[in-house]
N, CA, C, O and the ligand as a Tripos MOL2 file, in Angstrom:
@<TRIPOS>MOLECULE
protein
  225   223    57     0     0
PROTEIN
NO_CHARGES

@<TRIPOS>ATOM
      1 N          -4.8730 -214.1200   32.7270 N.3       1 MET1
      2 CA         -4.6880 -213.6550   34.1120 C.3       1 MET1
      3 C          -5.9560 -213.9030   34.9260 C.2       1 MET1
      4 O          -7.0700 -213.7870   34.4150 O.2       1 MET1
      5 N          -5.7720 -214.2360   36.1620 N.am      2 VAL2
      6 CA         -6.9180 -214.5240   37.0310 C.3       2 VAL2
      7 C          -7.7460 -213.2640   37.2500 C.2       2 VAL2
      8 O          -8.9720 -213.3170   37.3410 O.2       2 VAL2
      9 N          -7.0640 -212.1480   37.3320 N.am      3 GLU3
     10 CA         -7.7510 -210.8970   37.6450 C.3       3 GLU3
     11 C          -8.8340 -210.5840   36.6080 C.2       3 GLU3
     12 O          -9.8610 -209.9830   36.9230 O.2       3 GLU3
     13 N          -8.5860 -210.9940   35.3930 N.am      4 ARG4
     14 CA         -9.5210 -210.7030   34.3200 C.3       4 ARG4
     15 C         -10.8920 -211.3180   34.5660 C.2       4 ARG4
     16 O         -11.9180 -210.7350   34.2170 O.2       4 ARG4
     17 N         -10.8980 -212.4880   35.1630 N.am      5 ASN5
     18 CA        -12.1670 -213.1560   35.4340 C.3       5 ASN5
     19 C         -13.0020 -212.4120   36.4620 C.2       5 ASN5
     20 O         -14.2230 -212.5610   36.5080 O.2       5 ASN5
     21 N         -12.3450 -211.6190   37.2770 N.am      6 ASN6
     22 CA        -13.0600 -210.9180   38.3370 C.3       6 ASN6
     23 C         -13.4590 -209.5040   37.9370 C.2       6 ASN6
     24 O         -14.0680 -208.7860   38.7290 O.2       6 ASN6
     25 N         -13.1250 -209.1000   36.7220 N.am      7 THR7
     26 CA        -13.4760 -207.7430   36.3050 C.3       7 THR7
     27 C         -14.9870 -207.5550   36.2970 C.2       7 THR7
     28 O         -15.7270 -208.3710   35.7490 O.2       7 THR7
     29 N         -15.4160 -206.4940   36.9010 N.am      8 CYS8
     30 CA        -16.8430 -206.2040   36.9780 C.3       8 CYS8
     31 C         -17.3800 -205.9080   35.5770 C.2       8 CYS8
     32 O         -16.8840 -205.0160   34.8880 O.2       8 CYS8
     33 N         -18.3890 -206.6590   35.1690 N.am      9 LYS9
     34 CA        -18.9290 -206.4770   33.8160 C.3       9 LYS9
     35 C         -19.8030 -205.2350   33.7220 C.2       9 LYS9
     36 O         -20.0080 -204.7000   32.6320 O.2       9 LYS9
     37 N         -20.3070 -204.7860   34.8280 N.am     10 ALA10
     38 CA        -21.2020 -203.6190   34.8100 C.3      10 ALA10
     39 C         -20.4300 -202.3480   34.4750 C.2      10 ALA10
     40 O         -20.9130 -201.5060   33.7180 O.2      10 ALA10
     41 N         -19.2230 -202.2070   35.0400 N.am     11 CYS11
     42 CA        -18.4430 -200.9760   34.8400 C.3      11 CYS11
     43 C         -17.1750 -201.2620   34.0610 C.2      11 CYS11
     44 O         -16.3740 -200.3570   33.8240 O.2      11 CYS11
     45 N         -16.9830 -202.5180   33.6590 N.am     12 GLU12
     46 CA        -15.8000 -202.9410   32.8980 C.3      12 GLU12
     47 C         -14.5120 -202.6450   33.6290 C.2      12 GLU12
     48 O         -13.4870 -202.3740   33.0030 O.2      12 GLU12
     49 N         -14.5510 -202.6940   34.9290 N.am     13 GLY13
     50 CA        -13.3390 -202.5680   35.7310 C.3      13 GLY13
     51 C         -12.9800 -201.1440   36.1130 C.2      13 GLY13
     52 O         -11.9630 -200.9190   36.7680 O.2      13 GLY13
     53 N         -13.7970 -200.1780   35.7150 N.am     14 THR14
     54 CA        -13.4760 -198.7910   36.0430 C.3      14 THR14
     55 C         -13.9610 -198.4250   37.4420 C.2      14 THR14
     56 O         -13.4290 -197.5120   38.0720 O.2      14 THR14
     57 N         -14.9710 -199.1410   37.9220 N.am     15 GLY15
     58 CA        -15.5220 -198.8260   39.2410 C.3      15 GLY15
     59 C         -16.5100 -197.6760   39.1970 C.2      15 GLY15
     60 O         -17.0960 -197.3110   40.2160 O.2      15 GLY15
     61 N         -16.6950 -197.1030   38.0070 N.am     16 MET16
     62 CA        -17.6100 -195.9710   37.8810 C.3      16 MET16
     63 C         -18.6130 -196.2320   36.7590 C.2      16 MET16
     64 O         -18.2960 -196.8850   35.7640 O.2      16 MET16
     65 N         -19.7990 -195.7240   36.9330 N.am     17 LEU17
     66 CA        -20.8120 -195.7930   35.8860 C.3      17 LEU17
     67 C         -21.3020 -194.3810   35.5940 C.2      17 LEU17
     68 O         -21.2040 -193.4940   36.4420 O.2      17 LEU17
     69 N         -21.8300 -194.1790   34.3870 N.am     18 ALA18
     70 CA        -22.3590 -192.8600   34.0410 C.3      18 ALA18
     71 C         -23.7240 -193.0230   33.3920 C.2      18 ALA18
     72 O         -23.9290 -193.9220   32.5770 O.2      18 ALA18
     73 N         -24.6440 -192.1590   33.7510 N.am     19 ASP19
     74 CA        -25.9650 -192.2460   33.1450 C.3      19 ASP19
     75 C         -26.0250 -191.4030   31.8710 C.2      19 ASP19
     76 O         -25.0080 -190.8600   31.4400 O.2      19 ASP19
     77 N         -27.1860 -191.2920   31.2800 N.am     20 ASP20
     78 CA        -27.3240 -190.6100   29.9920 C.3      20 ASP20
     79 C         -26.9810 -189.1330   30.0730 C.2      20 ASP20
     80 O         -26.6190 -188.5260   29.0650 O.2      20 ASP20
     81 N         -27.0900 -188.5520   31.2440 N.am     21 GLU21
     82 CA        -26.8120 -187.1280   31.3940 C.3      21 GLU21
     83 C         -25.3640 -186.8440   31.7780 C.2      21 GLU21
     84 O         -24.9730 -185.6960   31.9870 O.2      21 GLU21
     85 N         -24.5720 -187.9230   31.8660 N.am     22 GLY22
     86 CA        -23.1560 -187.7480   32.1450 C.3      22 GLY22
     87 C         -22.8020 -187.7620   33.6120 C.2      22 GLY22
     88 O         -21.6400 -187.5720   33.9710 O.2      22 GLY22
     89 N         -23.7930 -187.9870   34.4760 N.am     23 TRP23
     90 CA        -23.4950 -188.0770   35.9010 C.3      23 TRP23
     91 C         -22.7620 -189.3750   36.1770 C.2      23 TRP23
     92 O         -23.1840 -190.4460   35.7430 O.2      23 TRP23
     93 N         -21.6680 -189.2700   36.8970 N.am     24 GLN24
     94 CA        -20.9180 -190.4720   37.2400 C.3      24 GLN24
     95 C         -21.1880 -190.8540   38.6730 C.2      24 GLN24
     96 O         -21.3270 -190.0030   39.5510 O.2      24 GLN24
     97 N         -21.2590 -192.1290   38.8870 N.am     25 TYR25
     98 CA        -21.4880 -192.6180   40.2480 C.3      25 TYR25
     99 C         -20.8040 -193.9560   40.4240 C.2      25 TYR25
    100 O         -20.4700 -194.6350   39.4530 O.2      25 TYR25
    101 N         -20.6040 -194.3200   41.6580 N.am     26 LYS26
    102 CA        -19.9320 -195.5640   41.9760 C.3      26 LYS26
    103 C         -20.7480 -196.7480   41.4860 C.2      26 LYS26
    104 O         -21.9660 -196.7870   41.6570 O.2      26 LYS26
    105 N         -20.0840 -197.6960   40.8890 N.am     27 CYS27
    106 CA        -20.7430 -198.9070   40.4290 C.3      27 CYS27
    107 C         -21.3240 -199.6570   41.6190 C.2      27 CYS27
    108 O         -20.6170 -199.9640   42.5780 O.2      27 CYS27
    109 N         -22.6190 -199.9480   41.5470 N.am     28 SER28
    110 CA        -23.2820 -200.6010   42.6780 C.3      28 SER28
    111 C         -23.0330 -202.1000   42.6960 C.2      28 SER28
    112 O         -23.2800 -202.7660   43.7010 O.2      28 SER28
    113 N         -22.5410 -202.6310   41.5780 N.am     29 VAL29
    114 CA        -22.2910 -204.0700   41.5090 C.3      29 VAL29
    115 C         -21.0090 -204.4180   42.2480 C.2      29 VAL29
    116 O         -20.9720 -205.3830   43.0120 O.2      29 VAL29
    117 N         -19.9550 -203.6350   42.0230 N.am     30 CYS30
    118 CA        -18.6530 -203.9380   42.6260 C.3      30 CYS30
    119 C         -18.3160 -202.9370   43.7240 C.2      30 CYS30
    120 O         -17.2760 -203.0670   44.3690 O.2      30 CYS30
    121 N         -19.1630 -201.9510   43.9500 N.am     31 GLY31
    122 CA        -18.9220 -200.9800   45.0110 C.3      31 GLY31
    123 C         -17.7870 -200.0290   44.6940 C.2      31 GLY31
    124 O         -17.1970 -199.4400   45.6000 O.2      31 GLY31
    125 N         -17.4700 -199.8710   43.3980 N.am     32 GLY32
    126 CA        -16.4160 -198.9590   42.9880 C.3      32 GLY32
    127 C         -15.0460 -199.6090   42.9580 C.2      32 GLY32
    128 O         -14.0430 -198.9370   42.7160 O.2      32 GLY32
    129 N         -14.9940 -200.9010   43.2010 N.am     33 GLU33
    130 CA        -13.7180 -201.6000   43.2220 C.3      33 GLU33
    131 C         -13.2350 -201.9340   41.8080 C.2      33 GLU33
    132 O         -12.0300 -202.0390   41.5760 O.2      33 GLU33
    133 N         -14.1440 -202.0980   40.8830 N.am     34 GLY34
    134 CA        -13.7760 -202.4760   39.5270 C.3      34 GLY34
    135 C         -13.6540 -203.9780   39.3480 C.2      34 GLY34
    136 O         -13.4800 -204.4730   38.2340 O.2      34 GLY34
    137 N         -13.7440 -204.6790   40.4320 N.am     35 VAL35
    138 CA        -13.7380 -206.1400   40.3700 C.3      35 VAL35
    139 C         -14.8940 -206.6550   41.2230 C.2      35 VAL35
    140 O         -15.3210 -206.0120   42.1820 O.2      35 VAL35
    141 N         -15.3710 -207.7980   40.8580 N.am     36 ARG36
    142 CA        -16.4680 -208.3330   41.6670 C.3      36 ARG36
    143 C         -16.0200 -209.6010   42.3800 C.2      36 ARG36
    144 O         -15.1380 -210.3250   41.9180 O.2      36 ARG36
    145 N         -16.6400 -209.8400   43.4920 N.am     37 ASP37
    146 CA        -16.3250 -211.0050   44.3010 C.3      37 ASP37
    147 C         -17.0820 -212.2020   43.7520 C.2      37 ASP37
    148 O         -18.3120 -212.2250   43.7470 O.2      37 ASP37
    149 N         -16.3350 -213.1940   43.2910 N.am     38 ASP38
    150 CA        -16.9830 -214.3550   42.7000 C.3      38 ASP38
    151 C         -17.8770 -215.0930   43.6800 C.2      38 ASP38
    152 O         -18.8030 -215.7960   43.2770 O.2      38 ASP38
    153 N         -17.6060 -214.9370   44.9340 N.am     39 ASN39
    154 CA        -18.4060 -215.6490   45.9290 C.3      39 ASN39
    155 C         -19.8420 -215.1500   45.9640 C.2      39 ASN39
    156 O         -20.7550 -215.9090   46.2850 O.2      39 ASN39
    157 N         -20.0440 -213.9020   45.6420 N.am     40 SER40
    158 CA        -21.3930 -213.3430   45.7510 C.3      40 SER40
    159 C         -21.8110 -212.6020   44.4870 C.2      40 SER40
    160 O         -22.8920 -212.0150   44.4470 O.2      40 SER40
    161 N         -20.9690 -212.6210   43.4500 N.am     41 GLY41
    162 CA        -21.2350 -211.8360   42.2530 C.3      41 GLY41
    163 C         -22.5600 -212.1370   41.5770 C.2      41 GLY41
    164 O         -23.4750 -211.3170   41.6540 O.2      41 GLY41
    165 N         -22.6990 -213.2840   40.9160 N.am     42 PRO42
    166 CA        -23.9040 -213.5640   40.1270 C.3      42 PRO42
    167 C         -25.1720 -213.5150   40.9690 C.2      42 PRO42
    168 O         -26.1990 -213.0120   40.5130 O.2      42 PRO42
    169 N         -25.1100 -214.0280   42.1770 N.am     43 THR43
    170 CA        -26.3000 -214.0540   43.0220 C.3      43 THR43
    171 C         -26.7430 -212.6430   43.3660 C.2      43 THR43
    172 O         -27.9360 -212.3390   43.3680 O.2      43 THR43
    173 N         -25.7740 -211.7850   43.6560 N.am     44 ARG44
    174 CA        -26.1300 -210.4120   44.0190 C.3      44 ARG44
    175 C         -26.7810 -209.6860   42.8430 C.2      44 ARG44
    176 O         -27.7250 -208.9200   43.0320 O.2      44 ARG44
    177 N         -26.2790 -209.9260   41.6290 N.am     45 ILE45
    178 CA        -26.8430 -209.2590   40.4600 C.3      45 ILE45
    179 C         -28.2980 -209.6890   40.2590 C.2      45 ILE45
    180 O         -29.1570 -208.8660   39.9440 O.2      45 ILE45
    181 N         -28.5620 -210.9750   40.4410 N.am     46 LEU46
    182 CA        -29.9300 -211.4660   40.2920 C.3      46 LEU46
    183 C         -30.8280 -210.8460   41.3490 C.2      46 LEU46
    184 O         -31.9830 -210.5180   41.0760 O.2      46 LEU46
    185 N         -30.2980 -210.6860   42.5560 N.am     47 ASP47
    186 CA        -31.0950 -210.0840   43.6240 C.3      47 ASP47
    187 C         -31.4740 -208.6520   43.2690 C.2      47 ASP47
    188 O         -32.6050 -208.2280   43.5080 O.2      47 ASP47
    189 N         -30.5320 -207.9080   42.7010 N.am     48 VAL48
    190 CA        -30.8040 -206.5180   42.3330 C.3      48 VAL48
    191 C         -31.8740 -206.4490   41.2560 C.2      48 VAL48
    192 O         -32.7660 -205.6030   41.3130 O.2      48 VAL48
    193 N         -31.7860 -207.3420   40.2730 N.am     49 ASP49
    194 CA        -32.7780 -207.3480   39.1920 C.3      49 ASP49
    195 C         -34.1760 -207.6330   39.7550 C.2      49 ASP49
    196 O         -35.1530 -206.9990   39.3560 O.2      49 ASP49
    197 N         -34.2590 -208.5670   40.6580 N.am     50 ALA50
    198 CA        -35.5520 -208.9080   41.2480 C.3      50 ALA50
    199 C         -36.1180 -207.7080   41.9860 C.2      50 ALA50
    200 O         -37.3150 -207.4320   41.9030 O.2      50 ALA50
    201 N         -35.2650 -206.9970   42.7060 N.am     51 THR51
    202 CA        -35.7340 -205.8280   43.4540 C.3      51 THR51
    203 C         -36.2320 -204.7370   42.5110 C.2      51 THR51
    204 O         -37.2600 -204.1080   42.7640 O.2      51 THR51
    205 N         -35.5060 -204.5200   41.4370 N.am     52 ASN52
    206 CA        -35.9190 -203.4940   40.4860 C.3      52 ASN52
    207 C         -37.2670 -203.8120   39.8700 C.2      52 ASN52
    208 O         -38.0790 -202.9160   39.6340 O.2      52 ASN52
    209 N         -37.4960 -205.0560   39.6160 N.am     53 ARG53
    210 CA        -38.7730 -205.4400   39.0200 C.3      53 ARG53
    211 C         -39.9180 -205.2150   40.0100 C.2      53 ARG53
    212 O         -41.0140 -204.7980   39.6340 O.2      53 ARG53
    213 N         -39.6400 -205.4950   41.2570 N.am     54 LEU54
    214 CA        -40.6800 -205.2700   42.2630 C.3      54 LEU54
    215 C         -41.0110 -203.7950   42.3570 C.2      54 LEU54
    216 O         -42.1740 -203.4140   42.4920 O.2      54 LEU54
    217 N         -39.9630 -202.9530   42.2850 N.am     55 LEU55
    218 CA        -40.1790 -201.5030   42.3740 C.3      55 LEU55
    219 C         -40.9150 -200.9950   41.1400 C.2      55 LEU55
    220 O         -41.6710 -200.0260   41.2090 O.2      55 LEU55
    221 N         -40.6870 -201.6570   40.0150 N.am     56 ASP56
    222 CA        -41.3830 -201.2630   38.7900 C.3      56 ASP56
    223 C         -42.8780 -201.5260   38.9260 C.2      56 ASP56
    224 O         -43.6400 -201.2600   37.9960 O.2      56 ASP56
    225 ZN        -18.5060 -202.3850   38.7400 Zn       57 ZN57
@<TRIPOS>BOND
     1     1     2 1
     2     2     3 1
     3     3     4 2
     4     3     5 am
     5     5     6 1
     6     6     7 1
     7     7     8 2
     8     7     9 am
     9     9    10 1
    10    10    11 1
    11    11    12 2
    12    11    13 am
    13    13    14 1
    14    14    15 1
    15    15    16 2
    16    15    17 am
    17    17    18 1
    18    18    19 1
    19    19    20 2
    20    19    21 am
    21    21    22 1
    22    22    23 1
    23    23    24 2
    24    23    25 am
    25    25    26 1
    26    26    27 1
    27    27    28 2
    28    27    29 am
    29    29    30 1
    30    30    31 1
    31    31    32 2
    32    31    33 am
    33    33    34 1
    34    34    35 1
    35    35    36 2
    36    35    37 am
    37    37    38 1
    38    38    39 1
    39    39    40 2
    40    39    41 am
    41    41    42 1
    42    42    43 1
    43    43    44 2
    44    43    45 am
    45    45    46 1
    46    46    47 1
    47    47    48 2
    48    47    49 am
    49    49    50 1
    50    50    51 1
    51    51    52 2
    52    51    53 am
    53    53    54 1
    54    54    55 1
    55    55    56 2
    56    55    57 am
    57    57    58 1
    58    58    59 1
    59    59    60 2
    60    59    61 am
    61    61    62 1
    62    62    63 1
    63    63    64 2
    64    63    65 am
    65    65    66 1
    66    66    67 1
    67    67    68 2
    68    67    69 am
    69    69    70 1
    70    70    71 1
    71    71    72 2
    72    71    73 am
    73    73    74 1
    74    74    75 1
    75    75    76 2
    76    75    77 am
    77    77    78 1
    78    78    79 1
    79    79    80 2
    80    79    81 am
    81    81    82 1
    82    82    83 1
    83    83    84 2
    84    83    85 am
    85    85    86 1
    86    86    87 1
    87    87    88 2
    88    87    89 am
    89    89    90 1
    90    90    91 1
    91    91    92 2
    92    91    93 am
    93    93    94 1
    94    94    95 1
    95    95    96 2
    96    95    97 am
    97    97    98 1
    98    98    99 1
    99    99   100 2
   100    99   101 am
   101   101   102 1
   102   102   103 1
   103   103   104 2
   104   103   105 am
   105   105   106 1
   106   106   107 1
   107   107   108 2
   108   107   109 am
   109   109   110 1
   110   110   111 1
   111   111   112 2
   112   111   113 am
   113   113   114 1
   114   114   115 1
   115   115   116 2
   116   115   117 am
   117   117   118 1
   118   118   119 1
   119   119   120 2
   120   119   121 am
   121   121   122 1
   122   122   123 1
   123   123   124 2
   124   123   125 am
   125   125   126 1
   126   126   127 1
   127   127   128 2
   128   127   129 am
   129   129   130 1
   130   130   131 1
   131   131   132 2
   132   131   133 am
   133   133   134 1
   134   134   135 1
   135   135   136 2
   136   135   137 am
   137   137   138 1
   138   138   139 1
   139   139   140 2
   140   139   141 am
   141   141   142 1
   142   142   143 1
   143   143   144 2
   144   143   145 am
   145   145   146 1
   146   146   147 1
   147   147   148 2
   148   147   149 am
   149   149   150 1
   150   150   151 1
   151   151   152 2
   152   151   153 am
   153   153   154 1
   154   154   155 1
   155   155   156 2
   156   155   157 am
   157   157   158 1
   158   158   159 1
   159   159   160 2
   160   159   161 am
   161   161   162 1
   162   162   163 1
   163   163   164 2
   164   163   165 am
   165   165   166 1
   166   166   167 1
   167   167   168 2
   168   167   169 am
   169   169   170 1
   170   170   171 1
   171   171   172 2
   172   171   173 am
   173   173   174 1
   174   174   175 1
   175   175   176 2
   176   175   177 am
   177   177   178 1
   178   178   179 1
   179   179   180 2
   180   179   181 am
   181   181   182 1
   182   182   183 1
   183   183   184 2
   184   183   185 am
   185   185   186 1
   186   186   187 1
   187   187   188 2
   188   187   189 am
   189   189   190 1
   190   190   191 1
   191   191   192 2
   192   191   193 am
   193   193   194 1
   194   194   195 1
   195   195   196 2
   196   195   197 am
   197   197   198 1
   198   198   199 1
   199   199   200 2
   200   199   201 am
   201   201   202 1
   202   202   203 1
   203   203   204 2
   204   203   205 am
   205   205   206 1
   206   206   207 1
   207   207   208 2
   208   207   209 am
   209   209   210 1
   210   210   211 1
   211   211   212 2
   212   211   213 am
   213   213   214 1
   214   214   215 1
   215   215   216 2
   216   215   217 am
   217   217   218 1
   218   218   219 1
   219   219   220 2
   220   219   221 am
   221   221   222 1
   222   222   223 1
   223   223   224 2
@<TRIPOS>SUBSTRUCTURE
     1 MET1         2 RESIDUE 1 A MET
     2 VAL2         6 RESIDUE 1 A VAL
     3 GLU3        10 RESIDUE 1 A GLU
     4 ARG4        14 RESIDUE 1 A ARG
     5 ASN5        18 RESIDUE 1 A ASN
     6 ASN6        22 RESIDUE 1 A ASN
     7 THR7        26 RESIDUE 1 A THR
     8 CYS8        30 RESIDUE 1 A CYS
     9 LYS9        34 RESIDUE 1 A LYS
    10 ALA10       38 RESIDUE 1 A ALA
    11 CYS11       42 RESIDUE 1 A CYS
    12 GLU12       46 RESIDUE 1 A GLU
    13 GLY13       50 RESIDUE 1 A GLY
    14 THR14       54 RESIDUE 1 A THR
    15 GLY15       58 RESIDUE 1 A GLY
    16 MET16       62 RESIDUE 1 A MET
    17 LEU17       66 RESIDUE 1 A LEU
    18 ALA18       70 RESIDUE 1 A ALA
    19 ASP19       74 RESIDUE 1 A ASP
    20 ASP20       78 RESIDUE 1 A ASP
    21 GLU21       82 RESIDUE 1 A GLU
    22 GLY22       86 RESIDUE 1 A GLY
    23 TRP23       90 RESIDUE 1 A TRP
    24 GLN24       94 RESIDUE 1 A GLN
    25 TYR25       98 RESIDUE 1 A TYR
    26 LYS26      102 RESIDUE 1 A LYS
    27 CYS27      106 RESIDUE 1 A CYS
    28 SER28      110 RESIDUE 1 A SER
    29 VAL29      114 RESIDUE 1 A VAL
    30 CYS30      118 RESIDUE 1 A CYS
    31 GLY31      122 RESIDUE 1 A GLY
    32 GLY32      126 RESIDUE 1 A GLY
    33 GLU33      130 RESIDUE 1 A GLU
    34 GLY34      134 RESIDUE 1 A GLY
    35 VAL35      138 RESIDUE 1 A VAL
    36 ARG36      142 RESIDUE 1 A ARG
    37 ASP37      146 RESIDUE 1 A ASP
    38 ASP38      150 RESIDUE 1 A ASP
    39 ASN39      154 RESIDUE 1 A ASN
    40 SER40      158 RESIDUE 1 A SER
    41 GLY41      162 RESIDUE 1 A GLY
    42 PRO42      166 RESIDUE 1 A PRO
    43 THR43      170 RESIDUE 1 A THR
    44 ARG44      174 RESIDUE 1 A ARG
    45 ILE45      178 RESIDUE 1 A ILE
    46 LEU46      182 RESIDUE 1 A LEU
    47 ASP47      186 RESIDUE 1 A ASP
    48 VAL48      190 RESIDUE 1 A VAL
    49 ASP49      194 RESIDUE 1 A ASP
    50 ALA50      198 RESIDUE 1 A ALA
    51 THR51      202 RESIDUE 1 A THR
    52 ASN52      206 RESIDUE 1 A ASN
    53 ARG53      210 RESIDUE 1 A ARG
    54 LEU54      214 RESIDUE 1 A LEU
    55 LEU55      218 RESIDUE 1 A LEU
    56 ASP56      222 RESIDUE 1 A ASP
    57 ZN57       225 GROUP 0 **** ****
């Protein structure tokens, strides 16, 4: 199925993520949609990683 290719790998399609303490929050990669936009997916993830490193 085509939809499978668009499943957000960060949240595995649930649209939600949880940290170690059990807090749930909207997936920042797909915006809670559970799917990612192929047009901007990989590039956006790389941008986020670069930003995190700068903040580190
Ligand atoms: Zn996601």
